[in-house]
BAFI-3210 file (N, C-alpha, C; in Angstrom, 3 decimals, decimal comma, padded with zeros to 6 digits):
// residues 290
n [1|2|3|4|5|6|7|8|9|10|11|12|13|14|15|16|17|18|19|20|21|22|23|24|25|26|27|28|29|30|31|32|33|34|35|36|37|38|39|40|41|42|43|44|45|46|47|48|49|50|51|52|53|54|55|56|57|58|59|60|61|62|63|64|65|66|67|68|69|70|71|72|73|74|75|76|77|78|79|80|81|82|83|84|85|86|87|88|89|90|91|92|93|94|95|96|97|98|99|100|101|102|103|104|105|106|107|108|109|110|111|112|113|114|115|116|117|118|119|120|121|122|123|124|125|126|127|128|129|130|131|132|133|134|135|136|137|138|139|140|141|142|143|144|145|146|147|148|149|150|151|152|153|154|155|156|157|158|159|160|161|162|163|164|165|166|167|168|169|170|171|172|173|174|175|176|177|178|179|180|181|182|183|184|185|186|187|188|189|190|191|192|193|194|195|196|197|198|199|200|201|202|203|204|205|206|207|208|209|210|211|212|213|214|215|216|217|218|219|220|221|222|223|224|225|226|227|228|229|230|231|232|233|234|235|236|237|238|239|240|241|242|243|244|245|246|247|248|249|250|251|252|253|254|255|256|257|258|259|260|261|262|263|264|265|266|267|268|269|270|271|272|273|274|275|276|277|278|279|280|281|282|283|284|285|286|287|288|289|290]
n.u [007,742|005,247|005,646|004,312|004,003|003,490|002,835|002,870|001,728|001,372|-000,274|-001,944|-000,441|002,122|002,592|002,564|004,751|006,781|006,585|007,397|010,054|011,160|010,608|010,704|009,714|007,808|006,224|003,018|000,204|-002,234|-004,329|-005,750|-006,292|-007,782|-006,662|-007,371|-005,633|-006,463|-005,439|-005,134|-007,496|-009,370|-008,893|-006,836|-006,154|-004,511|-004,560|-003,750|-002,576|-002,730|-001,282|-001,276|001,330|002,163|004,759|005,839|007,557|008,506|008,679|005,694|003,114|001,574|-001,786|-004,792|-005,897|-007,845|-006,633|-008,056|-009,978|-008,717|-008,322|-010,925|-011,090|-009,120|-010,271|-012,388|-011,135|-010,258|-012,747|-013,774|-011,951|-012,284|-014,906|-014,512|-013,033|-014,973|-016,817|-015,155|-014,638|-017,162|-017,312|-015,208|-016,266|-018,044|-018,936|-016,246|-016,824|-017,983|-018,111|-017,988|-016,219|-014,893|-015,943|-013,795|-012,503|-011,811|-010,094|-009,571|-007,033|-006,850|-007,245|-005,357|-003,013|-003,024|-002,555|000,018|001,488|001,106|002,324|005,001|005,411|004,891|007,113|009,148|008,374|007,863|009,765|010,196|009,904|006,919|006,635|006,304|004,173|005,540|005,169|005,904|006,279|007,204|008,158|008,355|006,399|006,144|003,888|003,663|002,312|000,037|-002,839|-006,135|-004,967|-002,798|-003,842|-006,009|-004,719|-003,158|-005,147|-006,384|-004,282|-004,040|-006,281|-005,585|-004,290|-002,330|-001,563|-001,771|-000,129|-001,241|-000,207|000,420|002,360|003,432|001,162|-002,334|-002,753|-004,947|-007,626|-007,696|-005,238|-002,701|-000,152|003,191|006,444|009,769|012,898|012,943|010,214|009,536|011,065|009,907|007,345|007,901|008,822|006,514|004,958|006,309|005,939|003,188|002,863|002,608|002,885|004,118|002,331|002,722|001,554|002,061|000,961|001,487|001,971|001,856|002,267|003,895|007,318|009,108|011,199|011,300|008,957|009,570|011,278|010,412|009,454|011,776|013,243|012,169|013,297|012,234|011,396|010,329|009,234|006,461|004,974|002,044|000,048|-002,261|-004,009|-005,689|-004,768|-002,905|-000,261|002,275|002,295|002,164|004,579|006,429|006,381|006,874|009,435|010,879|010,619|011,851|014,478|015,312|014,532|014,782|012,775|010,463|008,157|005,102|001,834|-001,164|-004,041|-007,417|-007,258|-009,232|-010,937|-010,185|-009,109|-006,493|-004,715|-002,390|-000,326|001,081|003,053|005,172|006,545|008,596|008,869|008,301|005,029|003,127|000,732|-002,685|-005,610|-006,569|-005,647|-003,101|-000,847|-000,984|001,093|004,035|003,508|000,847]
n.v [-004,495|-006,120|-009,355|-012,672|-015,389|-018,758|-020,251|-022,861|-024,385|-025,816|-024,280|-021,066|-019,122|-020,252|-020,066|-017,263|-016,439|-017,727|-016,432|-013,873|-014,399|-015,315|-013,331|-010,822|-007,725|-006,412|-008,244|-009,511|-011,356|-012,226|-013,920|-016,936|-020,396|-023,263|-026,482|-029,832|-032,701|-035,553|-038,056|-041,642|-043,084|-041,355|-041,485|-040,983|-038,368|-035,106|-031,974|-028,648|-025,230|-023,126|-020,323|-017,231|-015,089|-011,743|-009,791|-006,653|-004,321|-002,042|-000,786|-000,934|000,607|-001,260|-002,563|-001,161|-001,590|-002,196|-001,976|-002,686|-004,430|-006,547|-009,211|-010,257|-010,234|-012,087|-014,252|-014,472|-015,391|-017,871|-019,012|-019,195|-020,972|-023,136|-023,787|-024,593|-026,896|-028,399|-028,870|-030,287|-032,505|-033,692|-034,360|-036,133|-038,258|-039,341|-041,903|-043,394|-043,180|-040,772|-037,870|-035,122|-032,121|-030,798|-027,562|-024,737|-022,389|-019,060|-016,125|-012,553|-009,999|-008,092|-008,952|-010,974|-009,580|-008,051|-010,013|-010,818|-008,412|-008,000|-010,249|-009,770|-007,482|-008,508|-010,153|-008,263|-006,712|-008,227|-008,524|-005,976|-003,602|-001,969|001,525|003,124|005,369|007,924|008,805|009,380|011,290|014,591|014,039|015,188|015,240|015,673|016,420|016,616|017,922|018,363|020,481|019,210|016,934|016,765|017,817|016,107|013,621|014,248|014,885|012,398|010,972|012,377|011,495|009,045|006,728|008,115|011,080|014,358|017,475|019,884|021,552|024,025|024,666|027,448|028,968|028,591|028,063|027,731|027,833|025,190|024,431|025,809|028,205|027,253|028,173|028,240|027,128|027,847|028,026|025,371|024,044|025,070|024,031|021,313|021,198|021,867|019,717|017,555|018,054|017,703|015,128|014,596|014,310|016,213|017,202|018,390|020,109|020,823|022,504|022,150|023,749|022,175|023,286|025,412|026,537|024,222|024,376|027,001|026,728|024,834|025,826|026,779|024,394|022,832|024,080|023,132|020,745|018,083|014,970|012,967|012,617|012,730|012,225|013,316|011,867|011,898|009,295|009,495|011,396|012,405|010,243|011,180|013,908|013,809|012,469|014,394|016,520|015,049|013,948|016,318|017,247|015,122|015,426|017,481|017,134|014,649|011,928|009,859|008,216|007,433|008,825|007,826|008,995|008,605|006,095|004,150|005,101|004,930|003,112|003,018|003,124|001,751|003,066|004,746|003,205|003,415|005,642|005,032|005,197|003,926|002,927|003,963|004,701|004,580|005,865|006,791|004,902|002,857|001,366|-001,978|-003,041|-002,154|-001,422|-000,819]
n.w [-028,553|-026,685|-025,186|-024,923|-022,654|-021,673|-018,610|-016,182|-013,139|-009,839|-008,173|-008,132|-006,769|-006,942|-009,677|-010,070|-008,539|-009,949|-012,415|-011,716|-010,978|-013,418|-015,392|-014,270|-012,499|-014,079|-015,279|-016,156|-015,268|-017,411|-017,885|-016,587|-015,915|-014,436|-015,003|-015,860|-016,201|-017,961|-017,470|-017,378|-019,320|-018,204|-015,520|-012,548|-012,946|-012,995|-011,456|-012,417|-012,690|-015,455|-016,941|-018,746|-019,415|-019,677|-020,890|-020,928|-023,139|-021,930|-018,604|-016,767|-014,835|-012,244|-012,512|-011,021|-007,597|-004,677|-001,501|000,829|000,019|-001,054|000,149|-000,164|-002,927|-003,631|-002,463|-004,208|-006,549|-005,637|-005,193|-007,788|-008,989|-007,323|-007,952|-010,556|-010,074|-008,774|-010,807|-012,496|-010,908|-010,878|-013,543|-013,634|-012,253|-013,997|-016,426|-018,383|-021,125|-021,594|-023,570|-023,521|-022,596|-019,520|-018,431|-018,689|-016,345|-016,381|-015,456|-015,717|-016,283|-014,118|-011,354|-011,169|-011,652|-009,356|-007,402|-008,184|-007,874|-005,139|-004,024|-004,648|-003,082|-000,554|-000,143|000,001|002,185|004,438|006,504|007,377|009,848|010,957|011,055|014,170|015,873|017,769|021,258|023,818|026,895|026,177|023,619|020,235|017,516|014,071|011,511|008,119|005,089|002,257|002,648|002,886|003,919|005,736|008,139|008,533|008,920|011,184|013,084|013,387|014,496|016,871|018,136|019,021|021,509|022,952|024,864|023,778|023,137|021,088|018,090|015,530|012,644|010,965|008,525|009,276|011,916|014,684|017,088|018,041|017,234|018,251|017,422|016,694|016,889|015,810|017,395|020,091|020,774|020,326|022,265|024,579|024,340|024,513|027,151|028,622|027,863|029,006|031,732|031,877|031,160|028,447|024,820|022,013|019,234|016,149|013,267|009,841|007,082|003,660|000,480|-002,432|-004,948|-004,701|-004,139|-002,174|-000,282|001,094|002,576|004,416|006,297|008,830|009,889|009,943|011,918|014,266|014,983|015,116|016,731|015,249|011,911|009,883|006,721|005,312|002,987|000,315|-000,938|-003,078|-004,800|-007,774|-008,625|-009,622|-008,976|-006,198|-005,675|-006,472|-004,511|-002,211|-002,669|-002,745|-000,111|001,268|000,554|002,125|004,760|007,340|006,860|008,475|008,115|006,309|006,464|005,413|003,788|002,604|001,432|001,342|-000,524|-003,147|-006,033|-006,596|-004,503|-004,008|-005,302|-003,617|-002,565|-004,264|-003,464|-001,815|000,939|004,156|005,203|007,956|008,999|008,275|007,047|009,595|011,448|012,961|010,700|009,392|007,964|006,004|003,410|001,041]
ca.u [006,414|005,099|005,687|003,485|004,536|002,572|003,437|001,971|002,179|000,370|-001,180|-001,821|000,686|003,360|002,764|002,901|006,146|007,641|006,559|008,246|011,447|011,619|010,425|010,891|008,564|006,790|005,424|001,618|-000,620|-003,431|-005,411|-005,338|-007,375|-007,490|-006,674|-007,351|-005,135|-007,407|-004,800|-005,373|-008,898|-010,179|-008,559|-005,512|-005,894|-003,783|-004,964|-002,732|-002,984|-002,005|-001,466|-000,625|002,102|002,505|005,980|005,927|008,901|008,887|008,015|004,360|002,562|000,610|-003,162|-005,267|-006,635|-008,188|-006,004|-008,956|-010,844|-007,914|-008,629|-012,156|-010,817|-008,415|-011,262|-013,157|-010,370|-010,320|-014,086|-013,903|-011,188|-012,937|-016,070|-014,009|-012,677|-016,189|-017,337|-014,254|-014,860|-018,372|-016,968|-014,329|-017,069|-018,877|-018,332|-015,172|-017,235|-018,478|-017,288|-017,888|-015,077|-015,295|-015,743|-012,669|-012,840|-010,695|-010,287|-008,764|-005,760|-006,792|-007,051|-004,103|-001,968|-003,055|-001,865|001,427|002,077|001,080|003,330|006,308|005,484|004,967|008,489|009,986|007,926|007,583|010,714|010,376|008,991|006,040|006,978|005,358|004,022|006,084|004,152|006,391|006,276|008,266|008,419|007,752|006,101|005,753|003,147|003,753|001,613|-000,947|-004,107|-006,402|-004,431|-001,957|-004,684|-006,791|-003,845|-002,771|-006,305|-006,579|-003,220|-004,361|-007,350|-005,046|-004,229|-001,401|-002,050|-001,006|-000,230|-001,360|000,371|000,509|003,557|003,136|-000,243|-003,339|-002,930|-006,244|-007,882|-007,292|-003,864|-001,939|001,061|004,467|007,445|011,177|013,445|012,546|008,836|009,513|011,592|008,902|006,256|008,398|008,882|005,144|004,483|006,915|005,260|001,808|002,851|002,102|003,802|003,746|001,980|002,687|001,172|002,432|000,328|002,329|001,355|002,731|002,498|004,876|008,619|009,006|012,237|010,907|007,874|010,090|012,213|009,840|009,382|013,132|013,717|011,610|014,112|011,273|011,891|009,786|008,589|005,528|004,409|000,647|-000,209|-003,622|-003,932|-006,555|-004,107|-002,095|001,019|003,420|002,247|002,548|006,012|007,226|006,577|007,482|010,878|011,453|010,718|012,806|015,835|015,628|014,231|014,729|011,382|010,366|007,048|003,952|000,478|-001,964|-005,478|-008,163|-006,950|-010,461|-011,777|-009,576|-008,603|-005,064|-003,974|-001,092|000,700|001,910|004,208|006,262|007,257|009,805|008,887|007,396|003,740|002,900|-000,610|-003,598|-007,008|-006,911|-005,210|-001,758|-000,829|-000,578|002,298|004,685|003,016|-000,559]
ca.v [-005,111|-007,029|-010,780|-013,491|-016,705|-019,608|-020,918|-023,742|-024,732|-026,474|-023,297|-019,723|-018,455|-020,793|-019,509|-015,841|-016,336|-018,147|-015,353|-012,790|-014,844|-015,472|-012,199|-009,558|-007,091|-005,888|-009,349|-009,451|-012,504|-011,660|-014,889|-018,204|-021,358|-024,548|-027,523|-031,202|-033,736|-036,665|-039,280|-042,847|-043,430|-040,495|-041,686|-040,531|-037,046|-034,164|-030,586|-027,612|-023,920|-022,609|-018,876|-016,482|-014,001|-010,669|-009,078|-005,460|-003,856|-001,009|-000,957|-000,371|000,599|-002,336|-002,095|-000,703|-002,460|-001,603|-002,816|-003,187|-005,469|-007,577|-010,565|-010,723|-010,492|-013,340|-015,272|-014,659|-016,270|-019,221|-019,546|-019,570|-022,175|-024,236|-024,191|-025,365|-028,217|-029,146|-029,336|-031,315|-033,704|-034,342|-034,969|-037,270|-039,363|-039,879|-043,026|-042,977|-042,916|-039,402|-037,221|-033,665|-031,677|-029,911|-026,147|-024,086|-021,127|-018,153|-014,750|-011,645|-009,534|-007,196|-009,616|-011,702|-008,579|-007,706|-011,070|-010,753|-007,249|-008,170|-011,241|-009,111|-006,598|-009,351|-010,606|-007,133|-006,016|-009,126|-008,357|-004,560|-003,192|-000,837|002,669|003,363|006,763|008,250|009,392|009,525|012,686|015,436|013,784|016,125|014,591|016,645|015,884|017,543|017,505|019,313|020,581|018,898|015,633|016,878|017,985|014,887|012,607|014,666|014,747|010,991|010,606|012,984|010,703|007,763|006,561|009,050|012,416|015,249|018,922|020,125|022,811|024,195|025,369|028,265|029,362|027,589|027,890|028,160|027,578|023,829|024,218|027,031|028,328|026,826|028,817|028,249|026,183|028,252|027,599|023,911|023,640|025,393|023,053|020,048|021,304|021,769|018,362|016,669|018,298|017,211|013,744|014,599|014,487|017,348|016,857|019,622|019,879|021,899|022,339|022,586|023,983|021,465|024,066|026,449|025,972|023,522|024,740|028,077|026,281|023,902|026,471|026,779|023,011|022,354|024,682|022,437|019,562|017,080|013,622|012,092|013,364|011,964|012,916|012,950|011,803|011,525|008,239|009,835|012,362|011,853|009,760|012,011|015,148|013,476|012,137|015,614|017,240|014,128|013,908|017,606|017,276|014,108|015,929|018,534|016,695|013,201|011,484|008,547|007,363|008,027|008,694|007,817|009,243|008,361|004,797|003,390|005,777|004,864|001,818|003,152|003,453|001,086|003,923|005,371|002,335|003,870|006,772|004,503|005,504|002,967|003,420|003,663|005,141|004,528|006,199|006,953|003,802|002,351|000,454|-003,340|-003,369|-000,949|-001,117|-001,118]
ca.w [-028,536|-025,546|-025,496|-024,048|-022,326|-020,921|-017,464|-015,447|-011,795|-009,027|-007,602|-008,690|-006,125|-007,497|-011,017|-009,984|-008,069|-011,051|-013,410|-011,195|-011,038|-014,796|-016,279|-013,581|-011,837|-014,985|-015,819|-015,755|-015,614|-018,021|-017,781|-015,991|-015,804|-013,797|-016,022|-015,363|-017,093|-017,840|-017,007|-018,165|-019,398|-017,352|-014,120|-012,111|-013,492|-012,131|-011,669|-012,306|-013,191|-016,607|-017,005|-019,814|-018,823|-020,599|-020,497|-021,778|-023,484|-020,975|-017,303|-016,650|-013,479|-012,089|-012,505|-009,731|-006,707|-003,398|-000,492|001,858|-000,522|-001,678|000,597|-000,787|-004,327|-003,725|-002,191|-005,427|-007,425|-005,101|-005,394|-009,188|-009,255|-006,608|-008,742|-011,681|-009,561|-008,489|-012,091|-013,001|-010,102|-011,373|-014,821|-013,359|-011,753|-015,041|-017,137|-019,288|-022,492|-021,752|-024,592|-023,381|-021,785|-018,431|-018,774|-018,024|-015,699|-016,602|-015,006|-016,508|-015,765|-012,966|-010,072|-011,177|-011,458|-007,937|-006,673|-008,516|-007,218|-003,692|-003,658|-004,650|-001,924|000,644|000,018|000,393|003,392|005,556|007,598|007,661|010,923|010,681|011,912|015,263|016,255|019,084|022,130|025,191|027,342|025,637|022,207|019,296|016,239|013,059|010,372|006,998|003,888|001,748|003,331|004,291|004,307|006,920|009,328|008,733|009,511|012,529|013,980|013,717|015,430|018,162|018,746|019,464|022,967|023,576|025,192|022,933|023,077|019,660|017,624|014,092|012,191|009,799|008,367|009,606|013,355|015,165|018,498|018,369|016,803|018,508|016,621|017,269|016,051|016,165|018,360|021,440|020,966|020,400|023,572|025,590|024,200|025,056|028,610|029,118|027,623|030,001|033,010|031,802|030,698|027,077|023,696|021,176|017,862|015,350|011,877|008,923|005,782|002,558|-000,821|-003,379|-006,151|-004,385|-003,759|-000,899|000,697|002,025|003,448|005,416|007,226|010,175|010,343|010,222|013,170|015,427|015,288|015,572|016,984|014,221|010,834|009,060|005,574|005,077|001,548|-000,050|-001,944|-004,209|-005,671|-008,847|-008,069|-009,990|-008,214|-004,819|-005,641|-006,615|-003,254|-001,237|-002,943|-002,361|001,355|001,729|000,332|003,087|006,115|007,519|006,926|009,116|007,702|005,635|006,980|004,193|003,915|001,380|000,821|001,128|-001,503|-004,467|-006,460|-006,902|-003,281|-004,037|-005,889|-002,580|-002,320|-005,101|-002,863|-001,181|002,373|004,800|005,676|009,361|009,415|007,133|007,297|010,995|012,302|012,721|009,556|009,723|007,201|005,503|002,064|000,817]
c.u [006,344|005,095|004,849|004,126|003,471|003,353|002,406|002,583|001,040|-000,668|-000,976|-000,633|002,012|003,636|003,183|004,332|007,108|007,703|007,463|009,716|011,982|011,642|010,503|009,603|007,505|005,907|003,998|000,905|-001,951|-004,594|-004,865|-006,540|-006,878|-007,678|-006,598|-006,814|-005,975|-006,766|-005,102|-006,854|-009,784|-009,884|-007,147|-005,145|-005,207|-004,221|-003,744|-003,299|-002,101|-002,324|-000,736|000,023|002,480|003,715|006,138|007,367|009,423|008,113|006,676|003,929|001,570|-000,803|-003,678|-005,927|-006,878|-007,614|-007,003|-009,881|-010,053|-008,212|-009,898|-011,916|-010,098|-009,350|-012,111|-012,445|-010,479|-011,686|-014,286|-013,176|-011,766|-014,155|-015,636|-013,657|-013,917|-016,774|-016,481|-014,400|-016,088|-018,098|-016,136|-015,136|-017,944|-018,186|-017,293|-015,635|-017,810|-017,549|-017,152|-016,745|-015,576|-015,049|-014,554|-013,135|-011,634|-011,053|-009,297|-007,734|-005,802|-006,475|-005,735|-002,917|-001,880|-002,282|-000,368|002,112|002,154|002,113|004,727|006,467|005,582|006,400|009,367|009,644|007,756|008,472|010,913|009,398|008,163|006,421|005,886|005,343|004,589|004,999|004,583|006,397|007,479|008,629|007,725|007,620|005,572|005,059|003,113|002,946|000,635|-002,174|-005,199|-005,767|-003,627|-002,793|-005,534|-005,951|-003,494|-003,932|-006,534|-005,493|-003,515|-005,453|-006,863|-004,850|-003,331|-002,080|-001,153|-001,216|-000,174|-000,791|000,367|001,739|003,196|001,649|-001,189|-003,534|-004,285|-006,409|-007,424|-005,846|-003,073|-000,607|002,288|005,560|008,836|011,584|013,023|011,114|008,735|010,004|010,588|007,751|006,666|008,383|007,491|004,621|005,046|006,204|003,858|001,723|002,321|003,250|003,270|003,490|001,805|002,370|001,560|001,817|001,223|001,481|002,252|003,062|003,507|006,219|008,577|009,994|011,824|009,817|008,376|010,965|011,685|009,786|010,762|013,634|013,205|012,474|013,234|011,937|011,425|009,038|007,748|005,081|002,993|000,379|-001,640|-003,559|-004,778|-005,902|-003,268|-000,716|002,195|003,459|002,636|004,039|006,868|007,456|007,188|008,991|011,550|011,612|011,800|014,253|016,270|015,406|014,329|013,287|011,329|009,294|006,011|002,692|-000,442|-003,423|-006,133|-007,922|-008,200|-011,304|-011,189|-009,113|-007,112|-004,246|-002,580|000,010|001,570|003,106|005,422|007,026|008,509|009,940|007,909|006,134|003,545|001,493|-001,502|-005,017|-007,380|-006,440|-003,754|-001,796|-000,408|000,710|002,805|004,289|001,531|-000,687]
c.v [-006,117|-008,479|-011,538|-014,860|-017,464|-020,327|-021,821|-024,061|-025,326|-025,534|-021,960|-018,991|-018,945|-020,222|-018,044|-015,639|-016,710|-017,070|-014,205|-013,156|-014,843|-014,166|-010,845|-008,909|-006,544|-006,982|-009,266|-010,720|-011,971|-012,642|-016,166|-019,120|-022,615|-025,651|-028,886|-032,115|-034,988|-037,973|-040,442|-043,178|-042,599|-040,636|-041,162|-039,180|-036,126|-032,753|-029,675|-026,319|-023,555|-021,131|-018,309|-015,241|-013,006|-009,920|-007,876|-005,081|-002,854|-001,229|-000,272|-000,377|-000,542|-001,788|-001,877|-001,794|-001,732|-002,467|-003,437|-004,278|-006,591|-008,972|-011,106|-011,044|-011,818|-014,489|-015,532|-015,556|-017,703|-019,842|-019,984|-020,872|-023,377|-024,735|-025,005|-026,777|-029,048|-029,709|-030,458|-032,619|-034,452|-035,032|-036,231|-038,482|-039,986|-041,054|-042,548|-042,640|-041,526|-038,626|-035,723|-033,316|-030,774|-028,465|-025,588|-022,777|-020,221|-016,787|-013,860|-010,927|-008,841|-007,933|-010,368|-010,754|-008,160|-008,737|-011,000|-009,593|-007,447|-009,188|-010,625|-008,223|-007,388|-009,753|-009,488|-006,605|-006,908|-008,848|-006,903|-004,125|-001,982|000,326|002,916|004,848|006,987|008,886|009,496|011,000|013,459|015,155|014,837|015,429|015,644|015,926|016,945|017,027|018,563|019,351|020,010|017,597|015,711|016,990|016,752|013,807|012,967|014,538|013,287|010,483|011,148|012,215|009,338|007,783|007,596|010,384|013,423|016,706|019,279|021,486|022,821|025,015|026,151|028,607|028,231|027,368|028,442|027,801|026,189|023,549|025,513|027,016|027,894|027,341|028,676|027,232|026,536|027,816|026,089|023,430|023,927|024,399|021,695|020,068|021,188|020,339|017,382|016,823|017,692|015,748|013,608|014,564|015,637|016,848|018,146|019,275|021,088|021,610|022,937|022,859|023,329|022,256|025,186|025,792|025,403|024,046|025,892|027,641|025,384|024,563|026,450|025,362|022,483|022,869|023,953|021,267|018,448|015,725|012,641|012,943|012,403|012,827|012,396|013,013|011,330|010,519|008,527|010,796|011,670|011,452|010,672|013,302|014,909|013,217|013,392|016,286|016,339|014,065|015,206|017,714|016,325|014,533|016,907|018,125|015,176|012,764|010,064|007,654|008,168|007,804|008,869|008,092|008,934|007,019|003,996|003,947|005,768|003,444|001,864|003,521|002,847|001,998|004,592|004,496|002,797|005,054|006,319|004,816|004,565|003,633|003,006|003,981|005,158|004,824|006,128|005,871|003,453|001,299|-000,944|-003,763|-002,105|-000,586|-001,428|-002,269]
c.w [-027,393|-026,022|-024,487|-023,868|-021,540|-019,826|-016,816|-014,094|-011,004|-008,455|-008,299|-008,094|-006,678|-008,877|-010,955|-009,496|-009,199|-012,124|-012,986|-011,307|-012,471|-015,570|-015,590|-013,119|-012,775|-015,577|-015,276|-016,195|-016,132|-018,052|-017,164|-015,918|-015,107|-014,831|-015,351|-016,453|-016,885|-017,401|-017,940|-018,140|-018,506|-015,878|-013,846|-012,715|-012,482|-012,479|-011,587|-012,893|-014,372|-016,754|-018,207|-019,203|-019,908|-020,065|-021,410|-022,064|-022,474|-019,703|-017,309|-015,203|-013,365|-012,053|-011,105|-008,918|-005,415|-002,292|000,464|001,346|-001,161|-001,164|-000,028|-002,254|-004,500|-003,414|-003,407|-006,412|-006,952|-005,337|-006,840|-009,491|-008,526|-007,370|-009,952|-011,244|-009,297|-009,776|-012,649|-012,231|-010,582|-012,697|-014,610|-012,934|-012,823|-015,722|-018,138|-020,686|-022,692|-022,660|-024,397|-022,433|-020,684|-018,808|-018,026|-017,429|-015,819|-016,071|-015,725|-015,653|-014,419|-011,676|-010,046|-011,066|-010,004|-007,139|-006,924|-007,818|-005,719|-003,228|-003,653|-003,427|-000,624|000,911|000,539|001,771|004,610|006,754|007,993|008,742|010,521|011,600|012,950|015,616|017,650|019,944|023,571|025,607|026,799|024,193|021,348|017,944|015,271|011,902|009,282|005,820|003,425|002,652|002,409|004,776|005,595|008,191|009,592|009,406|010,949|013,512|014,359|014,650|016,822|018,890|019,230|020,980|023,651|023,883|024,488|023,294|021,600|019,282|016,104|013,752|010,941|009,719|008,751|011,082|013,782|016,622|018,913|018,032|017,015|017,766|017,412|016,355|016,636|017,212|019,785|021,736|021,099|021,753|024,686|025,552|024,743|026,591|029,220|028,991|028,642|031,338|033,038|031,383|029,286|026,072|022,846|019,757|017,074|013,904|011,039|007,564|004,702|001,325|-001,868|-004,633|-005,939|-004,037|-002,333|000,139|001,607|003,000|004,576|006,469|008,654|010,736|010,722|011,567|014,404|015,877|015,872|015,790|015,911|013,207|010,005|007,895|005,350|003,585|001,318|-001,194|-003,168|-005,186|-006,737|-008,315|-008,384|-009,181|-006,763|-004,721|-005,718|-005,264|-002,181|-001,431|-002,510|-000,852|001,842|001,505|001,406|004,534|006,203|007,740|007,482|008,522|006,946|006,453|005,778|004,532|002,581|000,732|000,517|-000,021|-002,907|-004,755|-006,751|-005,672|-003,278|-004,582|-004,839|-002,236|-003,107|-004,541|-002,123|000,283|003,062|005,326|007,129|009,838|008,180|007,602|008,785|011,930|011,978|011,611|009,994|009,039|006,550|004,081|002,003|-000,168]
res [m|a|q|q|y|r|l|s|g|g|t|l|e|a|v|t|r|r|a|c|e|l|y|g|p|t|a|r|i|v|s|a|e|r|v|l|d|q|g|l|g|g|f|l|g|r|r|h|v|e|a|m|v|l|v|p|d|h|a|e|a|p|p|s|f|t|p|h|t|l|p|a|a|r|g|g|i|a|a|l|l|d|e|a|e|r|v|e|d|e|f|q|d|e|p|p|e|a|t|h|a|p|p|s|v|s|t|q|s|e|i|f|d|v|v|l|a|r|l|r|e|d|t|a|a|d|d|e|p|v|p|a|l|l|g|e|p|g|d|l|v|l|v|l|g|p|r|p|a|a|y|d|a|a|r|s|m|a|d|s|a|s|r|w|e|l|a|a|v|g|p|g|a|g|a|d|w|p|a|l|a|g|a|r|g|a|n|a|a|r|a|r|a|v|e|d|g|r|a|v|l|a|v|a|a|l|d|p|l|e|p|i|e|p|q|l|r|a|a|y|a|l|h|a|d|q|v|w|l|a|v|d|a|r|h|k|p|d|e|t|a|d|w|v|d|a|v|a|e|l|l|p|v|d|a|l|a|v|v|g|a|r|e|t|r|t|a|y|t|v|n|g|l|g|i|p|i|g|w|v|d|g|h|a|a|p|r|t|v|l]
***
């Protein structure tokens, strides 16, 4: 059965860090409020944050949040607490005989869980460099993933500053994505790319419902300089993890290219894949986690 604990601290961030230290990564702040100690006769009061921490018996996935709107959400918390302080300041200025209490402002679990999860990720990811997309003449970059995520990610990479020779591995080759087969084809593409001052960008669409190993044989033969997995943040986490794990067992994977992050409140689930993020919705990622 889940247990609840009350923690207090000078700031919300201090409380969330303390909760993580004391109760581990599954701890969830389910409510919090700004409290004003009245001090002596209503003077010399001290503000602090009191929070209720829920510690489940079993690990739970953190609640959903949208990475691109997190700063605004945190600003919302600050605005609520600032409003509480303003009300408390007005109360503090009233004569000591005033008998009513300042209203407390409390928010519920979702945003506070977001802060807690993000603080843990900040600590882990601050020193980890974001994978950079290769693009020197003759480099061969391979993008693997389900259709259409793989093609969406590869097209956005192709629109970046580097000049690319585009290719497709396996089914799906077309006018814009000529077929690239085997080590000989890869070497020829590299040679052309060097002469033209380009890099080679190859995409391979996988079917997650089919065995992964046979689908990777053509991709493995390319001996790519860099391998990106294109994952759709809107898909079910377990299904994505299944095919990602299968690929990672057979190919060295350098980074994730995430699509659909702006269109779901659960984009953070891709962090659980354990592979650093380098590309998000058509742009180089600012950090290795969402």
